[in-house]
N, C-alpha and C positions, 0 to 999 in steps of 0.2 A: 155414665155414657160409655158404651162398649164399641170398640172398633179394632182395626188391625193396623200394624205398622211394620216397617222394616227394622229389624234389630241385628246388629253385627255381633259376632262372637269370635274371640281369639282362643285358640286351643294349642296346648303344648304338643309338638310333634315328638315322637319317641326317638329323638337323637339329640345329644347334648349340644351340638353345634348348630342345629337348625332352630332359628327363633320361632316363637309362637306364630301360627299362621291364621289368617282370617277366613271367615265364612259368613254367609248372610241368610237370615231366616225371616219368614213372616210370623209375627208374634201377636197374640191376642193382647189387647191393651184396654184397661178400664181406668178411667181418669188418667192418672200418671203412673199407674202400677202395671208392670209387665206381667202377663200371664204365661201360658204354655206356648211352645213352638207349634205352629200349624203345619207349615211346609217350608222347604228350602225356597229361597227367593230367586226366581228365574223370570225371564220375560213372560212366559206363559202363565206361571202361577200368580205373578203380580197383577196381570190383566184380569184373571179370574176373581181376584179379590178387589178389583177396581182401585188398585194403587198405581198412581202415575208417577214416573220418575223423570219425565221429559224436562229437559233444561234444568236439572238439579244435579248437585254433586253425587247423588246416588248412582248416576250413570257410570261415573269413573270408579266409584267404590265397588260397584258390582263387577266391573271389568277386572279390578285388582283381585277380588275374591276368586274370580274365575281363573285368572292367570296364575294365582298362587296355590291352586289345588295341587296336592302332591302328584296326582296323575298327570296334570297339565305340565308340571315342572319335569317330571320323568320323561314325558313325550318330547318336550322342547329341547332338553339337554342330553338325551340319550345319544351317544356317539353313533355315527352312521354305520360304522363297521361292526356294531354289536347288534346281533339279532335277538338275543335273549333279553326279555324284559327284566329290568332290575328296579328296586325301589329307590326312593330318594336318599336314604341313608347309605346304601351301597354306591349310589351315583357319586357322592362327594368324597368317597375314599380316595379318588384320584386328586392330588393336590391342585392341579391346573383347573380341573372341572369344578372342584370345590370353590376356588376363588371366584370363578365366573358365576356360578349358581348363587352363592351367598351374596355377592355384590348385586346381582339382579333382584334377589329377594329383599335386601336391605333398601334399595332405591324405591321399590314398590311400597314397602311398609312405611317408609318415611312419608310418602304422600298419603297413605291410608290414615295414619294416626293424625296427621295435620288436618285432614278433611273431617275426621270424626270430632276432633277437639274443637275446631273452628265452628262447626255446625251443631255441636252438642247432640249428635245422633246417639240413640240408645246403643249400648255395647255391653257385652258380658264376657266373663272369662271362664273357660272350661265348662261351658253350659252342657247339661245333660237333658235329653228330651223328657225324662221322667219328672224333672223338677220345674217349678215356675221360674221363669227367667229372672224375676226380681231378686231371687236368692243370690244369684251370681252376678248381679248387675254392677257395673263400674260407674262411678260418678265422675263428673268432669268439672274441673276448676279452670278459670281463665288465667290464673296466675301461674308463673313458672318458678320452680325451685331454684334457689341459688346455692352453689356449693361453697364451703369455707374450709380452708386448709389451716390446721393449727399446729405450730411447731413449739415444742418444749425442750429446752436445753437441759441435759442431765450430765452427770459425771462420766457415764459410759458412752454417751453419744447424743442422739436426738430421738425424741418420741414425736410421732406425728399422727394426726387423726383427721378424717373427713367427717363433716357434718353438713346438714342441709338446713336452709331457712325457708319457711313458708310465711310470707308477710310478717317477718320479724320473729316468728316462733321457731326455736331451735329443734331440729330433729336429728336424733342419733340413730344411724341405721340399725345398730345391733338391737335397739329397744323397739323396733317397729317391724311390721310385716311388709317386706319389699320383694317384689318380683321384677327382675330385669326383663324388658321386652325387646329393646333395641339399643345397641351401643351408641351409634352416632348417626343422626342426632339421638340423644338419650331419651328413651321413653321407659317409664317404670309404672308399676302398680304399687301404690303406697296406701295401705289400709283401705282398699277398695276404691281408691281414686286413681284415675288415669292422669299422669302428670309428666311434664318434661323438665329435664334439668338443663340449666343454661351452661354453655361452654365447658361441658365435661363429658368425656366418654364414660358411659355408665359402667363399663367394665372396671373402672378405677375404684368403684365402691365395693366390688365383690369381696375383697379381703375383710371389709368392715361389717359384713353381715353377721359375723360371729364374734368379733372382738372390737373393742373401742379404739385401741391404739396399736401402733406398730413401732418397735424400737429398731433404730439403725445403729449398729455398733460403730465406733470411731473408725475402725480400719476399713469399713465399707462405705463410710459416709460420703466421700467425694464422688465415687462412682455411682452410688445410688441416687444422689441428688441430681447429678448431671443427666443420667439416663431416664429417671422416672419422675422426679419431682419438678425439675426445671421446665420440661415441656408442659406440665400441668399448670403451674402457678402463674404462667403468663396470662391466663384468662380468668383467674378466680381471686377472690379476696383471701388475704393471709392474716392470721393472728399469730404473734410470736410471744413466747415466754422465756426470759433468760438472756435474750440478746436484742441488739438495737435494730430498728428499721430506719433506714435513711430515706427521707422523702425528697423527691425532685419534681419541679413543675416548670422548668425553664424550657421554652421552645427554642431550639437551636437552628433549625432550618425547615424548609417546606418545599413542596413541589407537586406537580401533577403527572400522572401516568395515564396515557391513552390506552384504554382496554376495550375489549369487545363485550357488550352486554348481550349475552346469548338469548335472554328472554325477550328483549325488545328488538333483537337483531340489528343493532346499530353500535357504532363506536362512541364511547363516552369518556369523560375525564374523571379519574379518581384522584382525590386530593389526599396527600400524604403529609403528616406532620412528624418531624424528627425531633425527639428529645434526646437528652444525653445518653440514656441507656436503652432506649426503646423507640419504637415507631408506632404511631396510631394512624389508622385510616379514618377519614372524616365520617364515612358512612357507618362505621362500627360504633355501636352504642356503649362499648366498654370505656370507662373513664379512668381506670386504674390498672396498672400492670406491675407485677412484682418479679424481680430477678434475684438470683442467688449468686453472690460473688465470694471467692476465697482469697484471703491475703496470703502472703508468703509463708505464714505459719499455719496455713490451712484453717484459719479462723473464718467463720461464716459471716458474711454481710448480706442483708436483704435490702435491696434497693427498690423502693416503691415509687413509681412515677405516676403523678396525677396530671391530667390534662388541664391546660389553661384555656377555658372557653372564650375569654375576651380576645386573647391574642389570635386564636384560631379564627374567630369571627371576622377579624380585620382582613385576614387572607381571603376568606370566602367573599367578603364584600368587594374586593378587587376583581375577582372573577365575574361576579354578577354585574359590576360596572362595565366590564368588557363584553357583556352580551351573553353570558352563560346563565342557565337556570338550573335549579335543583330538580331532579325528578323524584319519584316516590321512593327510590332506593338510595337517595342522598348522593347520587352520582350526578355529574354535570353534563349537560348537553346544550346544543344551540337553540335559540329561540325560534328558528325558522327552518322550513324545508323538511322534506321527508327522506332526503338522501342519508343513508346509514353512515356515510363517511363525511358528513358535513363538518364535524368537529375538526377534521384534519385541515380543512380550508380555513376554518376559524383560527387554528393554530398557526397556519402560514401567515395570516394577517397580523397576529399578535405576538408571535414568538419573540421578536426583538424586545418588545416592551415587557414581556413577562420576565425575560432574563435580566433586564435592567432592574426590575423590582425584586430580584433575588430568587425567583422560582427555578428549581431544577425541573427539567423536562425529560420524561422517559417516553420514547416513541415505541409504537407497537411493531411487531414483526408479522409479516404476511408472506406465506410461502417461503419461510426461512430467510427473508430479507427484511431489513429495517425500512420502514416507510420514510420516504423523503418528503419533507414539508417545506422545502425551499420555495421562494416565489417563482412563479412560472408565467410564461406568456407565449402566444402563438401569433405568427405573422404569415401572410400569404402573398404570393406573386402569381400572376397567371397571364397567359396569352392565348389568343385564338389561333388554332392551326388547322386550316381547312374545315373539316367537319368536327373538330374536337376543341375542347378547352384543355389547355395544358397547365395544371396547377402545381405549384411548388410551395410547400409549407415548411416552416421552421419552428420548432418548439424549443424554448430555452427554459430549463429547470435548474435554478441556481447557476452553477458553473458548467452545466452540461448543455450541449447543443445537439439536437436530434432532429432528423428529417421527419416531418409529419407523416410521410408515407408509411413509416414503421408502426404508426399507431393504427393504421387502417384495419389490419387483421383483428386487432383487439376490439375496436369499435364495432366491426362487422359481426363478431361473435358475442358481443355484450360482455366482454372480459375487461374489467376496469384495472386489472393489475399489470402494469407495464414495467418490466424489469429494466432498470437503468444500467445496472452492472451486476456482478455476482453478489454484491453486498446490499444494494438498495433497490427499492421498488417504488414506483410512482402510481398513486391511485388516480386514474383519469377522471377529471371532473364530470359530474352527471350532465352538466350543460354541454360539454363536448360530445358526450354519448348521444344526446338528443340532436344537437345542432348539426353534427357531421355524419349522422347515421345514414342518411340517403346518399351522401357523397361516397361513403364506404361501401354501401350496398350496390351502387350502380357504377362506381368508378373502376377504372382499370389501372393497375400499377405498372409503371414502365420507367426504369432508370431513376428511381426515387421520386418520380413525379406521378401525379394522379391525372388520368385522362378521363374526361367526361364528354360524352357525345353531345354535339350541339343541340340535338333534339331534346336533351335533358336539361336545358338551360334553366328550367323552373326549379331544379334542385339547388341552384346556386343563388337564387334570388334571396336577398337578406341573410345570406350565409357567408359567402365569400365574395369580395369585391370583384366585379367582372370588368376586365379591360376590353375596350372595343365596343362597338355598337351591336346590340341584338335587335335586329329589325322587327322581330315579332313584338317587341315591347313598344315599338314606335307606331303611331297611327298610320294605317296603310294609305298610300296615295290614291286619289280619287280615280276610279276606273271609268273610262269612256269606251263604250262598245265600238268595235271596228265597223266602219261603214260596209264592210264586206259581209257582216253577219246579217243574214236575212231573217231577222226576228227582232221583236221588241221585248226586251227583258223587263220583267216585273221588278219592282224595287228590291224585294228580298233576293231575287235572282242576281241582280247587279251586286248586292252585298256578298252573295255566295261566290261570284266570279272574282270579286275584289279580294276576298279571303283566300281563294286558291292562288291568285297572283302573288299575294303577300308571301305565301309559303314557297312559291316558285322562286321568288327573288331571294329568299333565304336558303334555297336549296334544302328545304325540309319537306318531308312527305305530308300528305293531308288525306283525311277521310271525310268525304261529303256524305253525311248520314241523314239527309232530309227524308221526311215522311214520303211514302210512296205517292207518286202522282204530282210532285212539286217541281219536276223538270230537272232532275240531276243530269240527265243526258245533255240537255241544252246548255246548262251552266258549264259542263265539261267541254263541250264543243267551243263555247265562247272562250274558255281558258286556253284551249289548244290553238285557237286562232290567234290569240294574243301572243302565245309563245312562238308561233310561226312568224309573226311579224317582228318579233324581237330578234330573230336570227339575223346576224350580220357577219360578214367575213371576219370581223374582229373577235367575235365570241363564238363562232361556230364554223367548223370545217365545211367547205362547200364542195359540190360536185363539179368536176372539170371535164373537159373533153378536148382532144387534140385533133384538128382537122386533117393534118398530114404530118409527115415526119419532120418537116422543116418549120412548121408554124408554131407560135407560142400557144400553150394551152389556154383555153377560154373558160371563164367562169360562166357556167350555165345556170345553175339554180341551187338554192339551199332547200333542203327537205327537212320536214319536222321529225320524221322517223319516230312516230308515236305508235307503239304497239298497244292495242286495246284488246284485252282478253275478257271473254264473256261466255255465258251459257250459249250453246249452239242455237237455242231457240230464239235468241235475241239478235243474232247476226243481221237478219232482215231489218229489224227495227232500227238498229244503229246505222246501217247503210242508208236507209231512207231518211233518217234524221240529219245525217251529215250532208246528203245531197240536197235536202230541203233548206238547211240553215247556213251551210258553208260549201256551196257547190264548187268553189274554185279549189278546194283541197282535193288533191288526188289520193284516192283510196284504193285498197286492194283487199280482197278476202283471201286470207291464207288458210284455205280449206280445200277439201276434195282430194281426189286421187292424184291430180297433176300439180299439187302445191309445191312439190320439190323443184319444179322448173322456175319458181319465183325466187328461190333462195338467193341466187347471185344478185338479185335486183331489189332486195328488201330495203336497202338504204336509199332507194330512189323514189320512195313514197312518203307522203305526209302521214298517212294513217294506214296501219296494217291491222285489219280485223281478224281475230282468230278465236277459237274456242278453248276452254280449259282442257278438253280431251286432246285436241291437236297439239297444244303446247306441251302437255305431258309426254306425248309420243315423240315430238320433234325437238325436245329440249337441247339435245347435243348440238343440233344445228342452230337453233335460235340464240343460244347463249354466246355464240361467236360474234354476234352483232351488238354494237354499243348503241342502244336506243336512247334517244333524247328524252322520251317520255314513256312510261309504262302505266297504263290505266287498267284496273280490273273492276268489272261491274259485277254486281251481286257477289261482293267480296266474301260473303259467308261461305262461298265455295271452297275457300282455303282454310276453313276453321280447324280442320283436323291436322295438327302439326306433324303427324306421322304419315300423312298421305303423300302419294307421289306428286300430286298437283301442287301441294304446298312447297315441297322441295324444288320442283321445277320453277315455279313462279319466283322463288327467292334466289334462284341461281341466274336469273336474267339480269344482264347489266343495263342499268338505266340511270340517267342523271337526275330525273325527277319521277316521283311516283304519286298516283292518286288511287285511292280505293273508293268505290261507290257501293253503298248498301243502305237500305231502309231498315235493316235489322242486324246491326253489328254483333248483337248477342242473341243467339237463338236458344242454345241449350245450356251453356255454362260460360263462366268467365274465360275459359280456355279459348273460346271463339274470339274474344277480344284480343287476347295475347297474340294469336296468330296474325290477325289483321294489323295490329300495331307493329309487330315484328316486320311485316312486309313494308309498311310505309317508312318506318324509322327503325332499322335494326338495332336491337339492344336497348330500346327505350324502357322496356319493362323487365330487363334482365333475362336470364335464362328461364326456360319454362319451368324447370325444377324450383328455382328461386321464386318465380311468380306464383307457382302453386302453393308453396309453403308460406310465402309472405303475404300474398293477397287473396288467392282463391279460397283456401280453406278458412282463414279467419272471416272472410266476407260471406261466403256461401253457408258455412256451418254455424258461425257465431254472430253474424250480422255486426261485425266489428266496425263501428262508425269511424274510428280513427283511420283504419285502413281504407275505408270507402273514400274518406276525404283525401287521403294521400294519393290514392289511385286517380281520383278525379283531378287533382292538381297536375299530375303527370300527363294525363291525356287531353285535358281541356283545350290546350292550344292547338291540338291536331285533329279534333273531331268537331265538325259543324253539324248540329242537329236542329232542325226547325220542324215543327209539326204544322199540319194544315190549319189547326185552330189558331196558331200564332201568326202565320204570314199570309195564308190564302183566305182571307176573310170574305172575299168576294165569291168563294166557292159556294155552290148551293148547299143547303142544309143536308146533313146526313142523319137519317133516322134508322133506328134498329129496333126490331121486335123479335120475341121468341114465341112461337106457336107450339104448344105442347099437344102431342097427338096420343090417342089411345091405341094400343095394339089390338088387333082382332083376337077373338077368344082362342082360336087355334094357334095363332102366332104367340099369344101369351103363354100357352101351355108349352110350346116348343122352347120358348125363351127360358122359362123356369127350369126346364129339364137340362138345357145346355148350361145354365148358370150353376146348377148343383154339380154337374160334372166338372165344370171349371173350378169350383171351390175345392172339390176333392183332389183335382189334379195339382192345383197351384198352391193350395194352403196346407198341403202335407197330410191330408186324411188318408190318401192312398200312398203307396210306396214310391211312386214315380217322382223323380227329382226334377223340380221345376228349374228351367234355365230360361234365358232370354228368348230363345226360339219358341219354346213352349208358351211362354207368356204372351208374346206378340200374336202368335197364331191363334191361341185360345181366345184372347180378348178380341181379336179381329172377327172371329166367328160370332161372338156376341154382338158386336157392332153391326155386322151384316144382318143378323137375324132381327135386330131392333128396327132395321129399315124395311126389309122385305124378305120373306122366306125364299123367294126366287134366287136370292144371292147365294144361297147354300144348295138349293135344289131347283134347277130351272124348270123341271116338269111338275112342280108342286101346284096344287089347286088352291092352296091356302092364301088368304088375302092379307094385305098389309093396311093397317089403319093409317099410317103415315102417307102411303101412296094415294089413298082416297082424298085426304086433306090437301096434299100438294097439288094433285091434278085439278081439284076444284078451284084452288087459288090461282093456278096458271090459267085456267079457262076464263076466270074473271079478268085477269090482266090482258089476255088476248082480245077479249071483247072490247076492252078499252084502248086497243091499239098500242099497247106498251111493249117495249123491247126488254127482254129479261135475260140475265146471265144466271145459269143454273150450275152450281159447283157441287162436286161430290168427291170423296176420297176414293171411291170405287168406280172403275170404268163399267163394271157389270151393273152397277146401280143406274148409271146414266143410260145404259142400254134398255133397261126396263121402261124408262120414260120415252126413249126414242121409239120403242115399239108402240107405246100409247099414242105418240104424235102421229105415227104412220096410220093408225086406225082412225084417228080423229082428223086426218088431213091437215095437220098443223105443220107449217114449214119450220125448219130448224137447221142449224149447222153444229158440227161437233169438233172439238179439239182435245186430243189426248196425247199421251206419250208416244202413241203409234203414228201420229200425224207427222209426215215428212216435213223437214224444215222448209223445203221449197214450197210446200202447200200451205204453211201457216199464213203467209201473206194473202193468199187467195181467200182463205176462210175468213180472216179478219175483215178484208175489204168487202167481201160479200155481205157480212152481217152489218157493217157500218153503212153501206151504200144501198142495200136492197131493203126497201121498206116492207116488203112482204114477208121477210124472215123475222119471226117474233122471238125465237128462243135460240140461245147459244149455250150448248151443253159443253162444260169444260171440266176436265179432271183437275183436281186441286193443285197437284204438284206441277203438271205440265203447263197450266195456264195461269199460275199465280203471279208470274212476273212478265214484263216485257210486252204487255198488250195494252193498247189504247182503245178502249171500248166505250167511249163517252156517249154513244147513241143509246145505250141501255141506262135506264133510270131505276130499274129494279134488280136486286141481287138476291138469289135464293141459295142458302147453304143447306144442302140436304142432310148432311151429317157433320157433327163436330169433329175437328182434328185436335190431337193432343196439344199442339203448339198454337196459341192464338195468333202468333205473327203470320203464320201461313194464311190464316183466314183474313187477316188484315191486308195482306198483299193482294188477296183475291178481290176484296172489296175495292181496293185502289185501282183495279182495272177500269172501273166506272167512275168512282169519285176521285177525279183528278182534274188538272188544268184542261179546260175545254168543255167540261160538263156544264150544261145550261140548266138542267132540271134538278129538282130535289131528288136525292137518291134514297130509296127505301131498301134496307137490308132485312131479310127475314130468315131466321133460323128455325128449322123444324126439328123438334126434339121429342123422341118417344118417351112417354112418362114411365117412371119406375124402372128405368133401364140404365145401362152403363153410360148412356149419352148424358144423362143428368149429372152423373159423377164426373164426366169429363169437363162439363161446364164449371164445376166446383174446382177441379184441378187447374183450369185456366186462370181462375181468380187468384190462385196462389202465386202465379207467375208474373204478377203485375207490380211488384214492389221494388226489387233490388236494383235493376239496371237503371230505373228512373233516377236513382241516387247517383249513378255514375255517369251516364251519358244521355239522360232524359229520354229513355225509351223503355218499353216494357220487355221483358225480363228473363228470369232464369228458371226453367222448369225443373221440378224435382224428378228424380228417376221414377219411372212408372212402378217399379217393384215396391217402392216404399208405400204405395197407396193401394196395393193389391187387395188387402182385406176390405178396405172401404169401397173399392170399385166393384167388388163381388158381393157386397152386403145386400 
């Protein structure tokens, strides 16, 4: 049977100090006989010969051959200041370079020979291409050669000789063909066999390649024995002729040394046995050691120490009984845990007992300090200080008492090495690193104490005993709505108000994140009414008035002083809702050109309504007032931490805060950080910390541990209910997608635009794509998929979607249905308005150009005028703040990148007050970017559900460009 295999070859380099170097070939093989070399073995050639090296030692061997090519060594070690190329022999003329290069070669060769030997891979020596490999093939034996040193006493001194034994057979180097390959570990070629010599540097054999014995004259005997022979005979068997060998086997003492096992990357115990003249390590297989001693007359004594297995085993049994186990290297480790320093804590627990039993203990050094293994404990005291927990911890390590606050920087940076003093280091227990990690990450150090924000109380649960009551952990008191509230709250709304009150009583911020249409506004008004009625002279400053200079000031009224900040489009809605549900609260709109006249009187109102835009402009004025409550609606408006509005909102002074949003996360987890920072500053740490610790691990790596940790932190402060959970009496919501065909002309235009877009954005042309190019180009494709008129108003080309949509609308009108029609493009709505005009269909429109004062009129007209069938709404302008329950049909003319925007639009109709089943219809142009957008939306529905039970985090559009344009 003929086939091909990998065969390795070692060849002599033409320099006496460079060992033989390896190379790899593809060799023809018949049965077990090696034929001629075919090619050098490389990734490409191996593939062409169908030779697979995947998951085999060949991968490492081939890498070693590549690394040890003379050209590779020359390139790797050529000094940077030398421009002229020099060969390997010239390179090692420099002593320093020589040491580094030969050390590197020796380490690689040691691995190479071990892998070849262990796997019995074919190998040859000085193979030439013209010859069959079988001629120069080396054979492999599993046994290792044992060296023997023989001493013979003579009148003139001592003769000594080295020989080798192979399974009892004596081998005299002079009488055999030996080639030294590597000194340490020693590898040789002996009569065409690749063999390793135990416990001997192969260089020691070199003098005996040409002679059997070496004579040491008496005058040089002591020096030669001490410098040459003594270091060698410690590890090999000795035969003597003419003088006595003294045998010793009494175990005098024993101990353990804690060392680092670099292979397993953990600390282990090495057991050491002390005999009278020598020391044995338990893991060492050597059973005998010889030493040369001189008496006063320079007579030689050879002391041969033999180990006592029974005595040693008793020592080993003690350690096993104490919970240690032997690993494969005959070192000792603990039976439990993955902590690489676990044996140090085992030693802490057993050190006293070990010393009683006679063990000596050698401790390791880390960072040039001895590891302290004294018993340790930690105790805590804490107290509540306004909005903070003040925690004081004390750590006792033996006789040392240290403030726990000093450990915080080490735990925070995952550094377990705590220096007790200049001489000692303490390895922080893994349990501390885990248990107190959150305290370290979120705590602030002050005067050797750790301050934790009250809003982060979940960090302390089951970690540090908390003194004082945390009300959020207690069941909330039953809420009873004020008789002044002109509304009947649904059960889930009562729960929501009670939840808000609970946070109010604890002076903790809260985010009400109910689904759109569940009455967040009403729940907030009920909460504010409760807060208003809680105000008394004992807990709140009151407004006073003096009738004249001589009268006492009279208490006139207490005011809630709640600032509610919202998009300008919602001002009307909020004002109407407050007048409807709590008409006794006095409100003012802090808007318009004359708003500055209100500034001196802001503290005399229960509710001040203003917009994000106004607050940003007037922040220097507004931050001078101490508001009792600050409420922000559509709180995703502050999601950009770098924005002016975020800075403004967070500089307003308020005793209590509420954020309202149906979509706390729209684009990324940064949105969540911004809103949590508003309601409870510092709860998620700095933004940089949040990004590194939560955002990147969650968004990029879907790290479930970080998701769970984030959820634990924010759960107490976000209340999220969906319509499906609580508003079960809401009519059914049905959704359908109608796929439309583009007209022939429209399709041609679209294909042309798509090709241009691919060239522009995917790098076929030389134009560099940036975000502006991307958005503009993709927008043109979206517009063209809807109607050619969106790009050219004078075009005569038709739109397939337009025909399908108008047919659908006509059917609904004939059935006397009211319809909401949403689009991302105002120009798209205008196309349908023009159709309505020609068809004599009544409609109203709301876009970003609609004045705030006119929004109320448009909404009222649609809700109350039965003759108006259609409400055209631009997606961004009308996605929030509208109650349009008269409509039971919703049409989405074109998909938006973010599904939350569409969800908000649908909630204009499918909300509390809706009596009819709601049908949502999306019109999607087939084989266009619109289909790709739908797929993108699906990707966004996983992550934030895991965090706050809502859908999710969009990927950046750029990542999906190729797919969008396919």
